[in-house]
N, C-alpha and C positions, 0 to 999 in steps of 0.2 A: 765707683763701688762701692757697691753696699753693706755695711755690718745689721750685725744682728746681734744686740746683750741682751744676757738672760740677766734679770735681776733689775727688778726697777725700785732700790732703794738710794740713799742720795748717791753711793760712786758711780750706779746706772747712771741716776739722770745724771750727775756731773760733765760725764762719761760722753752719755746721746748728747748734749747738751755739746760740747766741747765739739765732737767730731761733726755735728750738724753744722755747726758755724764754719767750721773749713770745709763746707762742701760735700760731704759723705750722706750719699743714702743712708737715714741710719731708723732701722723701727726695734723698741726694746720690747718686752715682751716679761710678762710676772703673773709665777700662778693664780697672786691674791688681788692686791689692790698695792696703787705706787705708795713707797713709803711704810707699809703697813708690815712688814714686819723688822730685823733688829732695827731699821730706823727710827721708827717709832717705840724702840722700849731704849734708845742711846739720851744719856747725857746732852754731848752737843758742843763738846768741851773742846776749847779748842788752844790746846799746849803745847807749852814750848819746858813748861817747870819738869815737866817729870819724862824729861830725856835728857840723855848726853848726849854725847860729839859719837855722830854716823849718823847711818841713811833718814833715820826714823826722826831726827832731831830733825835734819834739810826739808822733808816733807813737811813735818811740820809747822820749820818756816818760811814755807815756801807758802803751803796753806795758808800762813795768819798773814801773807803779804795779799795771795786771793780773794778772800771772801769781801774785804771793800770794797773793789775796781768788781769784782764782779755782780758784788747787789748794785754799783753805779752803772754798770752795764744793762743791767734787766729793768731797773727804770726809764734808764733811755729809752730800750727797745720798745718794750712792753707797758708803759707807764707805774706813776706809783704803788697803782693798789698790788700788783706782784712782787717786784722789787719788797715792799715794806713785809708782805709774806714771812721774807728772809727776816727774822729778829736778831742780829747780828752785836752782842752784847761785848765793848773790850774794855771788860771789869778790871782785867788784872787778875792777880790772884796772889796771897803769901804761904812757903811754906816754913812751917815752924819744924827747929827738934824741943824733947825736954830734956835731953843728957847732955854730959861732956863732952860723950865718945858721939852720938848723931850730930853736934854740933861743929863735932872737927869737921865727921864727912862730909855733912853740909855746906860747909864754907867749901870744901875740896870740891865737891862738883860744882858749885859754883861757881870757882873760879877754871873751871874743866868749861863749863857753858862759855862764859863768857871769851873767851878762847875765840869759840866756833860764832861769835857774833848775838849771843844771846843776852840782852839787859838781865840781870840781878843785881840788888843792892840789899847788902846789910840793913836791916832795922836793930835800931836799937829797942830793948822793953819800952820803954813810951812811945816812941813810934808805932811798934806793931801793934802796940793797943789804941792809941789813937785812930791806927784807919784801918782794925779787927777789934772795937771792943769785945768781940766774946771770946775770944782764944783765952788757948791756958792762963794761970798764972804760970806755971811751972815750964816757965820758959828759958833755954839755955841759948838757943839763938834764931833769929828769926831773916829770913830772906824775901822782898819784893821783887815778882819774878810782871812789871805791866803788859809784858806783849800776851800774856796770859787773855784767852777772854771764849765765849760762849754763841754756840746758834744754836736756832731750835730747829733740830730736824726736820724734822717732818713737814715745815711750810716752805722749811729750803728745801727737801727733795721737788715739791709741788711747783715753788718759784722757777728753779731750774728749769723741769722737765716744761712747765709754761713758753717758755724763752729755746727750751728746744723745737718744740712744735711752731715757733715761729720760722724757725731757720728750715720747716719741712719734716723732721725729723716726727716717726709715728711712736704709738702704744699703742700694744696687744695686749690685755687685761685676761685674768682665767685662762691662762696659756702656762700649760705646761709639757715641758724637754719632753721624747718621748726615746729618741733615737738621735744620729745623724746620718745624712744623707753625703754621703761620699762618692766621688767617681775621679779616677786615677788617683788615688793613693792619698785624696786628700777630701774635708771636711768641706762639702760645700752648699750645705741649708745644714735643715734641722725638720726632724720631725715632730709635731707636738698633736694633742690634743684637740686644736684648732686648723689641723693640717699642718701642710704641709710649708716650710718658711726656706726660701733659698737665698743666699750669702753667699761671695767672697771670703767673709771673716765671721768669724763668732765667735764673741767675748764672752769670760764667766763673772759676770759680779754677782754669783749669787751669794754669795757670802759666806754662811755658817752651811750650806745647804752648797756650798763650789765644789764638796768632793762628790753627791751624791750626782751631782751635773754632769761634770768628769766622767767622771764611771759611767754615763750613760753615756756619753759623748763617746767613749771609750778612747780618753787620754788621762786618764788615773791622776789625780795629785792629795794631797797627803794635807790637807787642812784637817784643821778636829776645831770643832767650836768647841766654846770653856763660859760656862756661868757666870758672869760679874760677882766681884764676894759684896756689893752690895747691894 
């Protein structure tokens, strides 16, 4: 089975590696360079502290579990040169509240998270300022989330892609989707500015541009990008 993945950001690169290592014939395309779009502007946070119980938290917990093992696998497969391009820092995080109402909300939120398996520990004022000396002195409550981590996204995307190539995946850059190739009522490939690519499966990983790609493929989805507040 051949899969074509549209978008070589960190999501597309991770999926390319996963499918290739399970034996699929995979080609990932991007109109620019791998990791040069949204991935290059991301903070790389792997956080459980900001998610309440539900699917998003479950995905974050899975991601937090998979990153260290994935780095080890890439080290073993490709050598430490590529594996250590993935700068993974399991540094934890502290969430604080500065009002009594905020403190109660934070305490209730942490309690719900703990029921979902998240490690969340209440800190005294002294403990919080010892852990982070630059914290505000207007502190009503603080919780330590030791599972919070951060990954350098561009290096991670390139390392994932390098690993995927080791499993036979191919990369085509400077390639923009134009239209679907349809036969018997289903997509069997895509037309691009560099030519036709046949595929059994076409996967849209264009992230903020996913709506545009889906429109071109004749299967519109309502994805709307938003600008970060930071």
